N, C-alpha and C positions, 0 to 999 in steps of 0.2 A: 167164288166165281170171278174169273178174270176176263177182261176184254180180249177178243181175238179178231183178226181181220176176216171179213167174209169174202167169199168168191164173187168176183164181178168181172164183166167185160164191158167194152164200149157200148153205150146205149144206142148210138146211131147205127151200129151194126144190127142190133135187135130190130130197129125200125125198118131197116132195109129188108131183113128176113121176113118181118111181119107183112110188109107190102107185097113181097114175092109170094107168100103163102096165100094172101087174099086174092092176088091175081090168079094164082093156080086154082083157087076155089071157084072163082067166077068162070074160068075156062072149063072147069069140070061140070058146073051147072049148065053152061051153054052146050057142052057135049052130052048132055043128058046122063050125067053120072052123079046123081045126087048124093050117094053114099060117100064117094070120094070127096065131093065138095064139102060135105058136112065134116068129114075128118080134117080137111085142110083148115076149116073155120075153127074147129076145136083146138087144133095145134096152135093156130095163130093166137087164139084167146089165151091159152095157157102161157104162150111166150110173152104176150103183152102184160100178163099179170106179174112178170118178173122185172119189168122196166120201172126204175125209180129215179127220182130227181132229188139230189141232195143240195141244200143251200149252204153257202159259206158259214163256217163255224156251227154247223149242225151235224148230227150223226143219226143214223138209222140202225137200230138193233133189230135183228131178224130172228124169229123163231119158226120152226117147222114142226107142226104137230107136237108142241110142247118142248122141243129141243132147241137150245140156243145154237145158232149157226155162226154167228159173228156179227160184226158191226162195220158199216161203211162210213168212213169219215171224209173221204175225198169228195169235194163238191163237183157237181156235174150230173149228167144223165148216164145211168149204168144199167146193165142187165145182170140180174142176180138170180138166185134160185126162185122159180115161180111158186105161187100159192103160199107164200110166207106171210106171217103176221109181222108187221113192222111197227116199231115204237120210236118216236122222235125224242132226241135228247139235245138240249142246247149246250154247246161247248163255250159259250161266251162268258166273259167275266161279269159277275153280278154282285150287287150289294144287298146286304140284309141289315136293316136298322132295327135294333131291338127296342122294345118298349122300356120306359123308365121303371126299373125294378127297385123295390125297397128291400134292402138287406141289412143285416147287422155286421159291422166290421169286427175285427178281432177283439176290440175292447167292448163290444156289445152296443155301440152307438148305431142307431138306425140311419142309414144313408140312402140317397137315391142315386142310381147309377144306370148308365146306358152305354151301348157300344155299337159300332158299325163293323161288319165283317165282310171282307171282299173275298170271294171264292169263285171257283169254276170246277166243272166236272172234268175229271181226267180219266175215269174208267166208267164207260157207259154200262157195262155189265153189272158192276157193283151197284151203281146208282139205280138201275131199274129192277134188278132181281134180288139184291141182298137186303133192301129195305122197302117198305111199302110205298112211301112218298119221300123222296130224298130232299125236296124243298122243305117240307114240314120237319123232317129229321134235322136239317141244318138249323132251323129256327129253334127247336126245342133244345138241342144240344148246345147251341150258342148261349142261350139264356142260362142253362145249367152251368156251363163253364164260367160264365160271368159271375154268377152267384158264388161259385166255389172260390174263384180268385179273390173276390171282394171280401170274403170272410177271413182271408189269411193275413190281411194287412190292416193297420189303423187308417182312418181317414187322413189324419195328419199326425206328424211326429212333433211333440212339444219338447222333447229332450234331444240333445245332440249325441245320440247313441249310435248314429250311423245306420239305423234300421230303415227299411223301406216304408213308404206310406203311399196311399192311393193318390194323394194330391201332389206330393213332392217328387214322386218317381213314376210319372205317367209312362215314360218310354219303357222302363223295365216291366211295369205291370202289363202294358200292351204286348210286349214280347212274350211274357209268360202266358197271357191269354191266348195268343196265337199258337203257341206250342201245345197247350192243352187242347185247343180246338182241333188241331191237326190230328192228334191222337184219337179224339172222339169221332171225327168225321172220315177218317181213312176207311172205315168199314163201308161207307157209302160211296167210295170212289171220288171224294171231293178233296180238292187242294185248297188250303187256306192261304191266300196271298198276303192279306194284311188284316189286322184287328186293332181298332183304336177306340178309346173311350171318347164318347161324344157328350156325356153329361155326368157331372159328379157334384153332389151337394148334400149337406145334412138334411135329414127329414124335417118337415115343417115343425113338428112338435118340439124339437130340440135345437132348431136353427139359432134362435135368439140366445139361448144359453151358451152354445158353442161359439157364437160370435163374441160374446163377452169374455169367454175363456181365451180366445185368440187375441183379443185386445189386451187382456191382462198379461198374457205371455209376451206380447210385443213390448208392453211398457216395462216389464221386468228386464227383458233383454236390453232395451235401450238404456235403462237406468244402470245396468251393470256396466255397459260401455262407458257411460258418463262418469261413473265412480272411478273406474280404472284410469280414465284420462285425467280426472281431477287429482287423484293421488300422485300420478306421475308429474303433473304440472306443479303441484305443491312441493314435491321433493326436489324438482329441478330448480324452483325459485329459491328455496332455502340453500341448496348447495351453491348456487351462483352468488347469493348474497355473502355467504361465508367465504367463498373462494376469492371474490373481489374485495373482500374486507370492507364492505359498505357499512355494515353495522355488526355489532357483537350481540349475539343472541344466546341467552341461556336456555335451559330446557323449558322453563315456563313460557318464555317468549316464543320459542319454537312451537310449542303446543298451541298457543294463542294464534300464531300466524297460520299454522296449518288449519286450525278450526275456521278462521276467517276466509281463507282461500277456498276450502271445501264448500262452505256455505255459499260463497259468491258464485262458484262454478256450478255446483249441483242444483242450486235453487232454480225453480221454474220461472221465477220473476227476477227482474234485474235488481241487483243489490243496491241499496240506498246508502252511499258513503256518509260517514260522520267525520267531519274535519275537525281535528284537534289543533287549535291555534295556540295552545300553551296555557299555562296557569297565570292568574293575575298576581299571584304572590310567589 
């Protein structure tokens, strides 16, 4: 079912006609013509039942004896088909904040995740007649899509393999969540404007272990950088000593110097120099 425009005319014209009919009814009663007066009153009442007032960013969907006639979106007072059943639909932009969901990421680690979905109704007929309750439908489908997206990625990527992770690629994950939500909610005539993660954390039972893993990964990465820098510095020092002819170094001395430089640079504590002042003999 798709939304269509309903027939309508200016509501103030309907008010003028209603007043004219009521005046005619009063005149008929005064002229002792009760049947004519009653007919005028019935016609005026039927006409009045077709007058509606539409607020800004609201819509009224109308059905006549079970048949969908159309939707009025324009704000103001209008005269439409009388004796219709009208259902209000808000066209305003709204937010849905999901609860914190506990799901397993692609590696099986339990994580807590939540999101906010910004949406609005763009097709009142689908929202009212294709689903029971479109607001509840948005809530359930949003949580379902969030669970599905969360299970496709790891919480964090500890390897430099270029893969996506929930923590490291929040923008990409949000874009995929919005795309999947739009597919799921199109049946309800809802447009997804934006979807964002609002909460992401390891579940309580593994949070401490995962924190230790992150700290270990950071230490290993930092040590790797330090070792790479230390090797480069040692190589540069030996090459400069040989190039400037400061001292002659055989292979054994080179090994000893490299060892001393690496220990001094890589060590967590400051190196304690031992000064050799020469031999007594």
